[in-house]
C-alpha positions in Angstrom: -0.2 0.0 0.2 1.6 3.4 -1.7 1.9 5.9 1.6 0.9 9.7 1.4 2.6 12.5 2.6 0.5 15.4 4.3 1.4 19.0 5.7 -0.2 21.8 6.7 -0.7 25.6 4.8 -0.3 28.8 5.9 -3.4 28.7 7.7 -2.8 25.6 9.4 -4.8 23.5 7.3 -3.8 20.1 6.5 -3.5 19.0 2.5 -2.5 16.0 0.8 0.2 14.9 -1.6 1.3 12.2 -3.7 4.7 11.5 -4.3 6.6 13.0 -6.7 7.5 9.4 -8.5 3.8 8.7 -9.2 3.8 12.1 -11.1 6.9 11.3 -12.9 5.7 7.4 -14.1 2.9 9.0 -15.7 4.2 11.5 -17.8 6.6 8.7 -19.4 3.7 6.6 -19.9 2.0 9.3 -22.1 4.8 10.1 -23.9 5.5 6.4 -24.5 1.9 5.6 -26.0 2.1 9.0 -27.9 5.4 7.8 -29.5 4.1 4.2 -30.6 1.0 6.0 -31.9 3.0 8.1 -34.5 5.0 5.1 -35.3 2.0 2.9 -36.2 0.0 5.5 -38.2 3.7 6.1 -39.9 3.7 2.1 -41.0 0.2 2.4 -41.8 0.9 5.0 -44.4 4.2 3.6 -45.9 2.2 0.1 -46.3 -0.9 1.7 -48.1 1.6 4.0 -50.2 3.9 0.7 -51.5 0.5 -1.2 -52.4 -0.4 1.3 -54.8 2.4 1.3 -56.2 2.9 -2.1 -56.7 1.6 -3.1 -60.2 -1.7 -5.5 -60.2 -0.8 -9.4 -62.2 -3.8 -11.5 -63.4 -3.2 -15.0 -63.2 -4.7 -16.8 -65.5 -6.4 -20.3 -66.1 -5.7 -23.1 -69.1 -9.6 -22.3 -70.1 -9.0 -18.2 -70.0 -6.6 -18.7 -73.4 -6.1 -19.7 -76.3 -3.5 -20.9 -79.1 -4.0 -18.9 -82.8 -3.8 -22.5 -85.1 -3.5 -24.1 -88.4 -7.0 -25.6 -89.1 -9.6 -26.3 -92.0 -12.9 -24.6 -91.5 -15.8 -24.8 -93.1 -19.0 -23.0 -93.3 -22.6 -25.4 -92.5 -25.8 -25.6 -92.9 -28.2 -27.3 -91.4 -30.5 -29.4 -93.2 -32.7 -32.6 -92.8 -35.4 -34.7 -94.9 -36.5 -38.1 -95.9 -34.3 -40.1 -98.0 -35.6 -41.5 -101.2 -34.7 -44.4 -103.8 -33.1 -42.8 -106.8 -34.7 -45.8 -108.8 -38.3 -47.3 -108.2 -40.7 -48.5 -110.0 -44.4 -50.2 -110.0 -44.8 -53.5 -112.0 -48.2 -53.4 -114.2 -49.5 -55.9 -115.6 -49.9 -55.3 -119.6 -52.8 -58.0 -120.4 -55.8 -59.3 -119.2 -55.5 -62.6 -117.6 -55.1 -64.6 -114.1 -52.0 -64.8 -112.1 -50.7 -68.1 -111.9 -48.1 -67.4 -110.4 -46.5 -64.2 -108.0 -43.9 -65.6 -105.9 -41.8 -63.0 -104.5 -42.6 -61.6 -101.2 -41.6 -58.2 -99.8 -37.5 -57.6 -99.1 -36.9 -60.0 -101.7 -33.7 -58.9 -104.0 -34.4 -59.6 -107.5 -32.6 -59.1 -110.7 -32.8 -57.1 -113.7 -34.7 -59.5 -116.0 -35.7 -62.1 -113.5 -39.6 -63.1 -113.8 -41.3 -62.4 -111.1 -44.7 -63.4 -112.2 -47.2 -65.8 -114.5 -50.0 -65.1 -116.0 -52.4 -67.9 -117.3 -51.6 -68.0 -121.5 -53.9 -70.9 -122.8 -56.4 -68.3 -124.5 -53.3 -66.2 -125.6 -51.8 -68.8 -127.0 -55.1 -69.7 -129.2 -55.5 -65.9 -130.5 -51.6 -66.6 -131.5 -52.6 -69.8 -133.4 -55.3 -67.8 -135.2 -53.5 -64.9 -136.2 -50.8 -67.4 -137.9 -53.1 -68.8 -139.6 -54.5 -65.6 -141.2 -50.8 -64.8 -141.8 -50.5 -67.8 -143.5 -54.2 -67.0 -145.7 -52.8 -63.6 -146.7 -49.5 -65.4 -147.9 -51.9 -67.4 -149.8 -53.9 -64.9 -151.5 -50.8 -62.7 -151.8 -49.1 -65.1 -154.0 -52.5 -65.6 -155.9 -52.6 -62.2 -156.5 -49.0 -61.5 -157.8 -50.1 -64.6 -160.2 -52.7 -63.2 -161.7 -51.0 -60.2 -162.2 -48.1 -61.2 -164.2 -50.6 -63.4 -166.3 -52.7 -60.3 -166.9 -49.8 -58.0 -167.5 -48.5 -60.5 -170.7 -52.4 -60.3 -171.7 -51.6 -56.8 -172.0 -49.2 -56.8 -174.2 -50.7 -59.0 -176.7 -53.9 -56.7 -176.6 -56.4 -60.1 -175.2 -57.4 -58.0 -172.1 -58.2 -54.1 -171.4 -56.6 -51.9 -169.9 -59.0 -51.8 -167.2 -58.9 -55.5 -166.8 -55.1 -55.3 -165.9 -55.4 -52.3 -163.9 -58.3 -54.2 -161.6 -55.8 -57.3 -161.3 -52.9 -55.1 -160.0 -55.4 -53.3 -157.5 -55.7 -57.0 -156.1 -52.1 -57.5 -155.5 -51.7 -54.2 -153.6 -55.0 -55.6 -151.3 -53.5 -58.7 -150.9 -50.2 -57.0 -150.0 -51.8 -54.8 -147.3 -54.1 -57.8 -145.9 -50.7 -59.8 -145.3 -48.9 -56.9 -143.7 -51.9 -56.2 -141.0 -51.9 -60.1 -140.4 -48.2 -59.6 -139.7 -48.7 -56.8 -137.4 -51.9 -59.1 -135.7 -49.7 -61.9 -135.0 -47.0 -59.5 -133.4 -49.6 -58.2 -131.1 -50.4 -61.4 -130.1 -47.0 -62.4 -129.8 -46.3 -59.6 -127.4 -49.5 -60.2 -125.3 -47.8 -63.8 -124.9 -44.8 -62.9 -123.8 -46.3 -60.4 -121.3 -47.6 -63.3 -119.5 -44.7 -63.9 -117.8 -43.3 -60.8 -116.1 -39.7 -59.4 -115.7 -38.3 -57.1 -113.4 -37.2 -54.2 -115.4 -34.1 -53.3 -112.7 -31.8 -54.7 -110.2 -33.5 -54.0 -106.7 -35.6 -55.0 -103.6 -39.5 -55.6 -103.7 -41.0 -53.1 -101.7 -44.4 -54.1 -102.0 -46.7 -57.3 -103.5 -50.1 -56.3 -104.8 -51.6 -59.4 -105.9 -51.9 -63.0 -105.1 -51.9 -66.1 -107.1 -55.5 -66.7 -109.0 -56.6 -63.0 -109.3 -57.8 -61.6 -112.6 -55.8 -58.6 -113.7 -56.1 -56.1 -116.6 -53.5 -53.8 -117.9 -52.0 -51.3 -116.0 -53.2 -53.4 -112.4 -50.6 -52.8 -110.2 -48.5 -56.3 -109.7 -45.1 -55.0 -107.2 -42.8 -52.2 -106.1 -39.1 -52.7 -106.6 -36.9 -50.1 -105.3 -32.7 -49.9 -106.1 -31.2 -49.0 -103.3 -28.0 -48.7 -104.4 -28.3 -44.7 -104.8 -30.8 -42.9 -102.7 -31.6 -39.0 -102.9 -32.0 -37.0 -99.5 -34.6 -34.3 -100.5 -34.3 -31.6 -98.0 -35.9 -28.0 -97.6 -33.6 -25.0 -97.7 -34.2 -21.3 -97.0 -34.4 -19.8 -100.1 -32.3 -17.1 -98.1 -29.5 -19.5 -98.4 -29.9 -20.8 -102.2 -27.3 -18.6 -103.0 -24.7 -20.2 -101.4 -26.2 -23.4 -102.4 -24.1 -24.9 -105.9 -24.3 -28.2 -107.1 -21.3 -30.5 -106.0 -21.0 -29.4 -102.3 -20.3 -31.9 -99.2 -23.0 -33.1 -97.4 -22.7 -34.7 -93.9 -25.5 -36.0 -92.3 -26.9 -39.2 -89.4 -29.5 -41.5 -89.4 -31.3 -42.4 -86.1 -30.2 -46.0 -85.0 -26.8 -46.2 -86.5 -25.2 -44.7 -83.8 -22.4 -42.2 -84.5 -21.6 -43.2 -88.6 -21.8 -40.5 -90.4 -23.0 -40.7 -94.1 -22.4 -38.3 -97.1 -24.0 -37.3 -100.2 -23.5 -34.7 -102.5 -25.6 -31.4 -103.5 -27.0 -32.8 -106.9 -29.6 -30.3 -108.4 -32.3 -27.6 -106.6 -35.5 -27.0 -107.3 -36.0 -23.9 -109.2 -39.8 -23.0 -107.4 -40.5 -22.6 -103.6 -42.7 -25.3 -102.0 -46.2 -24.3 -101.9 -46.7 -22.6 -98.4 -43.1 -21.7 -97.2 -40.7 -19.9 -98.2 -38.2 -22.9 -98.9 -36.9 -24.2 -101.7 -35.8 -28.2 -101.8 -32.8 -29.5 -102.7 -31.7 -32.9 -103.8 -28.4 -34.5 -102.6 -27.5 -37.6 -103.8 -26.2 -40.2 -101.7 -23.9 -43.5 -103.0 -26.0 -46.5 -100.7 -23.8 -49.5 -102.3 -24.0 -51.5 -99.1 -27.5 -50.9 -98.4 -27.5 -50.0 -95.3 -30.0 -47.1 -95.6 -33.3 -47.5 -96.6 -36.0 -45.1 -98.6 -38.1 -43.1 -96.1 -35.4 -42.8 -93.1 -35.3 -39.5 -91.6 -31.8 -37.9 -91.9 -30.5 -34.8 -90.5 -26.9 -33.3 -91.6 -24.6 -30.4 -92.2 -24.2 -28.9 -96.0 -20.9 -28.0 -96.0 -21.5 -24.2 -97.8 -17.9 -23.4 -97.9 -14.3 -25.1 -97.5 -10.8 -23.6 -96.3 -7.6 -25.4 -96.8 -5.6 -25.3 -93.0 -5.8 -21.4 -92.1 -4.7 -19.4 -89.3 -8.0 -19.8 -86.8 -9.0 -18.1 -83.6 -11.7 -19.1 -80.8 -14.6 -17.0 -82.1 -14.7 -15.6 -78.0 -11.1 -14.4 -78.1 -12.5 -11.6 -81.3 -13.9 -8.5 -79.1 -14.9 -4.8 -80.6 -13.2 -2.0 -80.1 -13.7 1.3 -81.4 -15.9 -0.7 -84.4 -12.9 -2.7 -85.4 -11.8 -6.4 -84.7 -9.2 -6.9 -82.2 -7.8 -10.1 -79.8 -5.9 -9.8 -76.9 -2.7 -11.4 -77.6 -0.3 -12.1 -74.4 3.2 -10.7 -75.6 6.2 -11.1 -72.6 3.6 -11.6 -70.0 1.7 -8.6 -71.2 -1.4 -7.7 -72.3 -1.3 -6.2 -76.3 -4.1 -5.0 -78.2 -4.0 -6.8 -81.5 -6.3 -5.5 -84.5 -7.3 -8.2 -86.6 -8.9 -8.9 -90.1 -11.0 -11.9 -90.4 -12.4 -14.3 -92.9 -14.5 -17.7 -92.7 -16.6 -17.8 -89.7 -17.9 -21.5 -88.5 -20.1 -21.3 -85.7 -20.3 -25.2 -85.4 -16.5 -25.4 -85.4 -16.7 -22.0 -82.6 -13.8 -20.5 -84.7 -12.8 -17.9 -87.0 -10.6 -17.6 -89.9 -7.9 -14.9 -89.4 -6.5 -13.2 -92.3 -4.4 -10.5 -91.3 -2.7 -9.5 -87.8 -2.3 -12.4 -86.0 0.7 -15.5 -86.4 0.5 -19.0 -85.8 1.1 -20.2 -83.0 0.5 -16.5 -80.8 -1.7 -16.9 -77.0 -4.9 -15.1 -76.3 -6.8 -14.3 -74.2 -9.8 -16.0 -74.7 -12.5 -15.7 -71.8 -14.2 -12.4 -70.9 -12.0 -11.2 -67.6 -12.4 -7.3 -66.2 -10.1 -4.9 -65.8 -7.5 -6.5 -68.6 -6.5 -4.1 -70.7 -3.4 -3.1 -73.3 -0.9 -3.3 -71.1 -1.5 -5.3 -68.0 0.2 -7.6 -66.8 -0.6 -11.5 -66.6 1.1 -14.4 -65.2 0.3 -17.9 -67.5 -0.4 -21.4 -66.5 2.4 -23.8 -66.4 3.9 -24.7 -70.0 3.6 -28.4 -69.6 -0.6 -27.2 -69.0 -0.7 -25.3 -72.5 0.8 -28.4 -74.7 -1.6 -30.4 -73.2 -4.5 -28.1 -73.9 
């Protein structure tokens, strides 16, 4: 417990006073606190100044950068449509007859000239026999008319008959010749009708539909079979009229069909319909498809892309790397860990591939910022990811 001293003043009153040592200690503490406070404030000011003077460095991830690469670039137009056989035919009857045989079922392959149906032919055989007899009769009449004409020609020279009698004989010869020609024609018709009792395939293909059964009576133009040739198909696709100026015969088409996994089929534009489809602003484009392995079938639905334009290997960059600055196309190139705003001239764009051709202003292999980074500008310092990570990307 601290002791206190007291004294009497002039009036004789007692007053208490703290020791002098206590007063000195308080003074020293205050001085030390003021010195510490000043030092802390000075250090804080120095730290803030150093932080303001320190330059900002953007550390980039692999996803933030891209490289200008040599690539083939193409502009494509999405298309879809149905596949139709290029060659297909409906085989019809040519005679009135009864079906004796029609053995082929749907899905059976046939060859050109193969018999696919047979009709009963008894009445046609009889008709041919009748026409052959008519020909024989016409030939006999012609022979007689020729003999009479020759005989009358001799008699006319000897003045045994008149000119009128001779002319009559000559007319008889001409009528006999015409009768023979008619008989021969009728015989040919009967022969053709008999030949038509054997129905043959007009092309190589596959039976897609059988319309008749044995025992049915048919007449001319009765449908017998539908036959399709699957070696070549046509993809019929509607294309907006606004895109038609860019579509040309010979352009490649790549497409896929449901059920074939990731298999990609190929075709070429064969022709373009000159008129728009009714009720739409689209025009039909016909794409020839080689189907030598018969993998595709008529009526299948296909989806793919028509390659409107394709380049050789050119310098390309991702579309996300191209920015607009003061109305110009620019890229943020990284040179010596600093950002350089480089103006570029662009060429073919491919939305499907997400890249664009750089015609001028950038060298292959240049490293670019491909993502949007707030605060990055010309001259900004950046830190790239590891070089091995870049090479793997």
